C-alpha positions as CSV (number, residue, x, y, z in Angstrom):
1,X,135.3,136.2,107.4
2,X,131.5,136.0,107.3
3,X,129.9,134.1,110.2
4,X,128.3,130.8,109.2
5,X,124.6,131.4,109.9
6,X,123.4,127.9,109.2
7,X,121.4,126.6,112.1
8,X,123.0,124.0,114.3
9,X,121.9,120.5,113.7
10,X,119.4,119.3,116.3
11,X,120.7,116.4,118.4
12,X,119.6,113.0,117.0
13,X,116.7,111.6,119.1
14,X,116.5,107.9,119.4
15,X,113.1,106.5,118.4
16,X,111.6,103.3,119.5
17,X,109.8,100.8,117.2
18,X,106.3,100.0,118.3
19,X,105.4,96.4,118.1
20,X,102.0,94.8,119.0
21,X,102.6,91.0,118.5
22,X,105.2,88.6,119.7
23,X,106.2,88.0,116.0
24,X,106.6,91.8,115.4
25,X,108.6,92.1,118.6
26,X,111.0,89.3,117.8
27,X,111.7,90.7,114.3
28,X,112.4,94.2,115.7
29,X,114.3,93.3,118.8
30,X,116.5,90.6,117.2
31,X,117.0,91.9,113.6
32,X,120.1,89.8,113.2
33,X,122.2,87.1,114.8
34,X,124.7,89.5,116.3
35,X,125.0,88.6,120.0
36,X,124.5,91.7,122.2
37,X,123.3,92.3,125.8
38,X,119.7,93.2,126.1
39,X,117.4,94.5,128.8
40,X,113.7,94.8,129.5
41,X,111.7,97.4,131.4
42,X,108.2,96.1,132.2
43,X,105.5,98.8,132.6
44,X,101.8,99.3,132.5
45,X,102.3,102.5,130.6
46,X,101.5,106.1,131.6
47,X,105.2,106.6,131.7
48,X,106.8,109.3,133.7
49,X,110.3,110.3,134.9
50,X,110.4,107.3,137.2
51,X,110.0,105.0,134.3
52,X,112.6,107.1,132.3
53,X,115.1,106.3,135.1
54,X,114.5,102.6,134.6
55,X,115.0,102.9,130.8
56,X,118.2,104.9,131.3
57,X,119.5,102.2,133.7
58,X,118.6,99.5,131.2
59,X,120.6,101.3,128.5
60,X,123.5,101.7,131.0
61,X,123.5,98.0,131.7
62,X,123.6,96.9,128.0
63,X,125.8,99.8,126.6
64,X,125.3,101.8,123.5
65,X,125.4,98.6,121.3
66,X,122.9,96.6,123.4
67,X,119.2,96.5,123.0
68,X,116.5,97.8,125.4
69,X,112.8,96.8,125.3
70,X,110.0,98.5,127.1
71,X,106.8,96.6,127.6
72,X,103.5,98.5,128.0
73,X,100.7,96.2,129.1
74,X,97.9,96.9,131.6
75,X,97.6,93.4,133.0
76,X,94.1,92.5,134.1
77,X,95.3,89.7,136.3
78,X,96.8,92.3,138.7
79,X,93.5,94.1,139.3
80,X,90.9,92.9,141.8
81,X,87.2,93.6,142.1
82,X,86.6,97.3,142.5
83,X,90.1,98.3,141.5
84,X,90.9,100.9,138.8
85,X,91.5,98.7,135.7
86,X,89.2,100.7,133.4
87,X,90.4,104.0,135.0
88,X,94.1,103.2,134.7
89,X,95.6,105.8,132.3
90,X,96.6,104.7,128.8
91,X,98.9,107.1,127.0
92,X,100.7,105.0,124.4
93,X,101.8,107.8,122.0
94,X,103.5,109.7,124.9
95,X,104.9,106.4,126.2
96,X,106.5,105.6,122.9
97,X,108.1,109.0,122.7
98,X,109.5,108.9,126.2
99,X,110.8,105.3,125.8
100,X,112.7,106.3,122.7
101,X,114.1,109.5,124.1
102,X,115.5,107.7,127.1
103,X,117.1,104.8,125.4
104,X,114.7,102.1,124.3
105,X,114.9,100.4,120.9
106,X,111.6,98.6,120.9
107,X,108.2,99.1,122.7
108,X,106.1,96.0,123.0
109,X,102.5,97.0,123.6
110,X,100.4,93.8,123.1
111,X,96.7,93.4,123.5
112,X,95.2,91.2,126.2
113,X,94.4,88.6,123.6
114,X,98.1,88.5,122.4
115,X,99.4,87.9,126.0
116,X,96.6,85.5,126.9
117,X,95.6,83.9,123.6
118,X,93.7,81.1,125.4
119,X,91.7,83.5,127.5
120,X,92.3,84.0,131.2
121,X,95.0,81.6,132.2
122,X,94.0,78.6,134.2
123,X,97.5,78.0,135.4
124,X,99.3,80.9,137.1
125,X,102.4,81.4,139.2
126,X,101.8,81.9,142.9
127,X,103.7,84.4,145.0
128,X,103.4,82.1,148.1
129,X,104.1,83.5,151.6
130,X,105.9,86.6,150.3
131,X,102.8,87.7,148.5
132,X,100.3,87.3,151.4
133,X,101.1,90.3,153.5
134,X,100.9,94.1,152.9
135,X,100.1,94.7,149.2
136,X,99.1,91.0,148.9
137,X,96.7,91.3,151.9
138,X,95.2,94.5,150.5
139,X,95.0,93.3,146.9
140,X,94.4,89.5,147.0
141,X,95.7,87.8,143.9
142,X,97.7,90.8,142.8
143,X,101.1,89.3,143.0
144,X,100.0,86.0,141.4
145,X,98.8,88.0,138.4
146,X,102.0,90.1,138.4
147,X,104.3,87.1,138.5
148,X,102.4,85.3,135.8
149,X,102.8,88.2,133.3
150,X,106.4,88.9,134.4
151,X,107.3,85.2,133.7
152,X,105.5,85.4,130.3
153,X,107.3,88.6,129.3
154,X,110.6,87.3,130.4
155,X,110.1,84.3,128.1
156,X,109.1,86.6,125.2
157,X,111.9,89.2,125.6
158,X,114.6,86.8,126.8
159,X,116.7,89.6,128.5
160,X,120.0,89.5,130.2
161,X,118.7,92.3,132.6
162,X,115.3,93.0,133.9
163,X,115.0,96.5,135.4
164,X,112.4,97.3,138.1
165,X,111.8,100.3,140.4
166,X,112.4,100.1,144.1
167,X,109.2,102.1,144.7
168,X,107.4,98.8,144.3
169,X,109.5,97.2,146.9
170,X,107.4,94.1,147.6
171,X,107.1,93.4,143.9
172,X,110.8,93.7,143.4
173,X,111.5,91.3,146.3
174,X,109.0,88.7,144.9
175,X,110.4,88.9,141.4
176,X,113.9,88.4,142.6
177,X,112.8,85.4,144.6
178,X,110.9,84.0,141.6
179,X,114.0,84.4,139.4
180,X,116.2,82.6,142.1
181,X,113.7,79.9,142.9
182,X,112.7,79.0,139.4
183,X,116.1,79.4,137.7
184,X,115.3,82.2,135.3
185,X,118.5,83.2,133.5
186,X,118.2,86.9,134.0
187,X,119.7,89.6,136.4
188,X,117.2,91.6,138.2
189,X,118.3,95.3,138.6
190,X,116.6,97.6,141.1
191,X,116.5,101.4,140.5
192,X,115.9,103.9,143.4
193,X,112.6,105.7,143.6
194,X,112.4,109.0,141.7
195,X,110.8,111.8,143.7
196,X,109.5,115.3,143.1
197,X,111.5,118.1,144.7
198,X,109.0,118.1,147.7
199,X,109.5,114.4,148.2
200,X,106.4,112.9,146.6
201,X,107.2,109.6,144.9
202,X,106.4,109.6,141.2
203,X,103.5,107.5,140.3
204,X,101.1,107.1,137.4
205,X,98.3,107.5,139.9
206,X,99.4,110.9,141.1
207,X,97.5,112.5,138.2
208,X,94.3,111.5,140.0
209,X,95.1,113.7,143.0
210,X,93.6,117.1,143.3
211,X,95.9,120.0,144.4
212,X,94.7,119.7,148.0
213,X,95.1,115.9,147.9
214,X,98.6,116.1,146.5
215,X,99.5,118.4,149.4
216,X,98.1,115.9,151.9
217,X,100.0,113.0,150.2
218,X,103.3,114.6,151.2
219,X,102.7,113.2,154.7
220,X,103.6,109.8,153.3
221,X,107.1,110.7,152.3
222,X,107.6,112.9,155.4
223,X,106.7,109.9,157.6
224,X,109.1,107.6,155.8
225,X,111.9,110.2,156.1
226,X,111.2,110.6,159.8
227,X,111.4,106.8,160.3
228,X,114.6,106.6,158.3
229,X,116.2,109.3,160.4
230,X,115.4,107.3,163.5
231,X,117.2,104.1,162.2
232,X,120.1,104.4,164.7
233,X,117.6,104.0,167.6
234,X,116.3,100.6,166.5
235,X,113.1,99.2,164.8
236,X,110.7,100.5,167.5
237,X,111.9,104.1,167.1
238,X,111.6,103.8,163.3
239,X,108.0,102.8,163.5
240,X,107.1,105.3,166.2
241,X,108.7,108.2,164.3
242,X,106.9,107.4,161.1
243,X,103.6,106.7,162.8
244,X,103.7,110.1,164.6
245,X,103.8,112.0,161.3
246,X,100.8,110.1,159.9
247,X,98.8,110.4,163.1
248,X,98.8,114.2,162.7
249,X,98.0,114.1,159.0
250,X,94.5,115.0,157.7
251,X,92.9,113.3,154.8
252,X,95.1,110.1,154.9
253,X,93.4,106.7,155.2
254,X,96.3,104.4,156.2
255,X,96.4,100.9,154.9
256,X,99.6,99.8,156.4
257,X,102.9,101.2,157.8
258,X,105.5,98.5,158.2
259,X,109.3,97.9,158.7
260,X,110.2,94.8,156.8
261,X,113.1,92.5,156.0
262,X,113.8,93.2,152.3
263,X,114.6,89.6,151.5
264,X,111.5,87.9,153.0
265,X,109.2,90.9,153.1
266,X,108.1,90.0,156.6
267,X,108.0,92.3,159.6
268,X,111.4,93.1,161.0
269,X,111.6,91.9,164.7
270,X,112.4,94.4,167.4
271,X,116.0,93.2,167.6
272,X,116.5,93.5,163.8
273,X,119.8,95.2,162.7
274,X,120.9,96.0,159.1
275,X,119.1,97.2,156.0
276,X,115.3,97.2,156.2
277,X,112.5,98.7,154.1
278,X,110.0,101.1,155.7
279,X,106.8,100.8,153.6
280,X,103.5,102.6,153.6
281,X,100.2,102.4,151.7
282,X,97.3,104.8,152.1
283,X,94.4,106.3,150.3
284,X,94.4,110.0,149.7
285,X,90.9,110.8,148.5
286,X,90.0,107.9,146.2
287,X,93.6,107.3,145.1
288,X,95.7,104.6,146.7
289,X,99.4,105.4,146.9
290,X,102.4,103.3,148.0
291,X,105.9,104.4,149.0
292,X,109.0,103.1,150.8
293,X,112.5,104.0,151.9
294,X,115.5,102.0,152.8
295,X,116.5,102.2,156.5
296,X,119.7,101.2,158.1
297,X,118.7,99.9,161.5
298,X,121.2,99.7,164.3
């Protein structure tokens, strides 16, 4: 019998619908009245494998018949004076492809005018005490801007699940508290940080690092892993082990290194026991990076 030489069919690739307005999004995301679970992944674009993990988790949460939306919006309220709003990478075509390939049905990529039709909002959500330290201290107003747009996007997308990365640990903690305190009807799902094989946490800002700077940046994850390994010896040992790695690192301008309670995002006391977050922020060259790991402290 002659061998069938017809080429095998390529696997079907899911494509995501690009929408720019709330009206377009609603028509694409809710095409009928059939009740299904739905999830949203909020991003500022420049998607990478870390974002892909969020989309895959969103798809897992809603199942094959549910709906997944990815928002792509560089929110100006989250950027302070001198920060990299104009420099922030914008790669919408690639973002649309990655979102579709990893399970999204719709990408919502609105303009600033669509999200803030009345101009810069005069009324905003405030992160309160949870937003004052660490990232909040380094970037005043950042979390207020973040919560404001997250609340707006939750209203627009109306999801059952909102999926966020654990890499932005303080952001995740604040969003969870906002949802609890303000009675948002959504389940917030955290997804573990995705790393390169050498330990560097994936970030849209990694593309700004030179080869030499990228090598120096590995000190951040090494410090976190050293602190995590010292968890059985208590909070002081965790901090000292992580700090020792950074003290010997060249080209790292440390912003903060902190062991915090993941619920309140305040410094863990010296007698703390249980699960904590060891977080770091630093500049490598002109690029500011953040990272964290979960630590079991005994």
